[in-house]
C-alpha positions as CSV (number, residue, x, y, z in Angstrom):
1,M,-27.9,35.1,25.0
2,Q,-27.4,37.7,27.6
3,L,-24.7,37.7,30.3
4,T,-25.8,38.2,33.9
5,R,-25.3,41.4,35.7
6,F,-22.8,39.5,37.9
7,T,-20.6,38.7,34.9
8,D,-21.1,42.3,33.6
9,Y,-19.9,43.7,36.9
10,S,-17.1,41.1,37.1
11,L,-15.8,42.3,33.7
12,R,-16.0,45.9,34.8
13,V,-14.1,45.2,38.0
14,M,-11.4,43.4,36.1
15,I,-11.1,46.2,33.5
16,F,-10.8,48.7,36.4
17,L,-8.1,46.7,38.0
18,A,-6.3,46.2,34.7
19,V,-5.7,50.0,34.4
20,Y,-5.2,50.6,38.2
21,P,-1.7,51.6,39.1
22,E,0.5,48.5,39.4
23,G,1.3,47.6,43.0
24,K,-1.5,49.6,44.5
25,L,-4.7,48.2,46.0
26,A,-8.0,49.4,44.6
27,R,-11.0,49.8,46.9
28,V,-14.6,48.8,46.3
29,Q,-15.8,52.4,46.8
30,E,-13.6,53.6,43.9
31,I,-15.2,51.0,41.6
32,V,-18.7,51.9,42.8
33,D,-18.0,55.6,42.3
34,S,-16.4,55.1,38.9
35,Y,-19.2,53.0,37.4
36,G,-22.1,54.3,39.4
37,I,-23.1,50.8,40.3
38,S,-24.5,49.2,43.5
39,R,-22.1,48.8,46.4
40,G,-23.8,45.6,47.5
41,H,-23.5,44.0,44.0
42,T,-19.9,45.1,43.7
43,M,-19.0,43.6,47.1
44,K,-20.5,40.3,46.1
45,V,-18.6,40.4,42.8
46,V,-15.3,41.3,44.4
47,N,-15.7,38.5,47.0
48,Q,-16.5,35.9,44.4
49,L,-13.6,37.1,42.1
50,G,-11.3,36.5,45.1
51,R,-12.8,33.1,45.8
52,I,-12.3,31.9,42.2
53,G,-8.8,33.2,42.1
54,L,-9.0,36.1,39.6
55,I,-8.1,38.8,42.1
56,E,-6.5,39.1,45.5
57,N,-8.5,40.6,48.3
58,V,-6.5,42.2,51.1
59,R,-8.5,42.8,54.3
60,G,-8.1,45.5,56.8
61,R,-7.9,49.3,57.0
62,C,-5.3,49.6,54.3
63,G,-6.8,46.7,52.3
64,G,-8.2,46.5,48.8
65,M,-7.9,44.3,45.8
66,R,-5.6,43.7,42.8
67,L,-5.3,41.4,39.9
68,I,-3.4,38.1,40.6
69,Q,-2.4,37.7,36.9
70,R,-1.2,40.1,34.4
71,P,-4.1,41.4,32.1
72,E,-2.4,40.0,29.1
73,D,-2.6,36.5,30.6
74,L,-6.3,36.6,31.3
75,S,-8.6,35.8,28.4
76,L,-12.1,37.2,28.4
77,A,-13.4,33.6,27.9
78,D,-11.8,32.6,31.2
79,I,-13.4,35.4,33.1
80,V,-16.9,34.7,31.6
81,R,-16.6,31.0,32.1
82,K,-15.7,31.5,35.8
83,T,-18.4,34.1,36.5
84,E,-21.4,33.1,34.4
85,E,-23.4,30.6,36.5
86,N,-25.6,29.2,33.8
87,L,-24.5,28.7,30.2
88,A,-27.6,26.6,29.3
89,L,-29.0,28.5,26.4
90,V,-32.0,26.3,26.3
91,E,-33.6,23.7,28.6
92,C,-32.0,20.7,26.9
93,F,-28.5,22.0,27.9
94,S,-29.3,21.4,31.6
95,K,-28.8,18.0,33.2
96,N,-32.4,17.6,34.3
97,S,-34.0,18.4,31.0
98,D,-37.3,16.8,30.3
99,C,-37.6,18.1,26.7
100,V,-39.9,15.7,24.8
101,I,-38.0,16.2,21.5
102,Y,-34.5,15.9,22.9
103,N,-33.5,12.7,21.1
104,G,-34.6,13.9,17.6
105,C,-33.9,17.6,17.8
106,G,-30.9,19.2,16.0
107,L,-31.3,22.6,17.8
108,K,-29.1,21.6,20.7
109,G,-26.2,20.8,18.3
110,A,-26.5,24.2,16.5
111,L,-26.7,26.0,19.8
112,H,-23.7,24.2,21.3
113,E,-21.8,25.1,18.1
114,A,-22.9,28.8,18.6
115,L,-21.8,28.8,22.2
116,D,-18.5,27.2,21.3
117,A,-18.0,30.0,18.7
118,F,-18.8,32.6,21.3
119,F,-16.1,31.3,23.6
120,D,-13.7,30.8,20.7
121,C,-14.1,34.5,19.9
122,L,-13.6,35.6,23.6
123,D,-10.5,33.4,23.8
124,K,-8.9,35.6,21.2
125,Y,-9.1,38.6,23.5
126,T,-7.4,39.3,26.8
127,L,-8.2,41.7,29.6
128,A,-5.3,43.8,28.3
129,D,-7.0,44.0,24.9
130,V,-10.1,45.5,26.3
131,A,-8.1,47.9,28.5
132,A,-6.0,48.9,25.5
133,E,-6.5,52.6,26.1
134,P,-5.5,52.8,29.8
135,R,-5.1,56.6,29.8
136,E,-8.6,57.1,28.5
137,L,-10.0,54.6,30.9
138,E,-8.1,56.1,33.8
139,K,-9.7,59.5,32.9
140,V,-13.2,58.2,32.4
141,L,-13.1,56.1,35.5
142,Q,-11.4,58.9,37.5
143,I,-8.6,56.5,38.6
144,G,-6.2,58.4,40.8
145,S,-8.6,61.1,41.8
146,W,-9.1,59.6,45.3
147,K,-7.1,60.5,48.3
């Protein structure tokens, strides 16, 4: 299983915001510069994160974004579930499957169990856990170096 680039960027944005100074609005360009990632992809991610209620997007000249919830209240599983479009590991997971061995195959059960275990593991970690070294992340991401 591989997460999409969209989910990868979503997690990066969320980590960035988790260590950003509380009460301040981060800007897309800061995230783009910090990670060296595409502005276009980042804009799409930020817009979607706002639509699904993970961040607040403030428009205007002095606008930006910030987390809606505290990092310790956001599980990684919640973020991945909300940002990953397709969790169908194999064709038979999709609603319109035409797998000829569907009824007699045990693979789907094993893969469902594996996917459940994946999310059970991610449920144990919060955004705060993966941003556990904020000073180091601030330094690496150059947070606070913009004027």
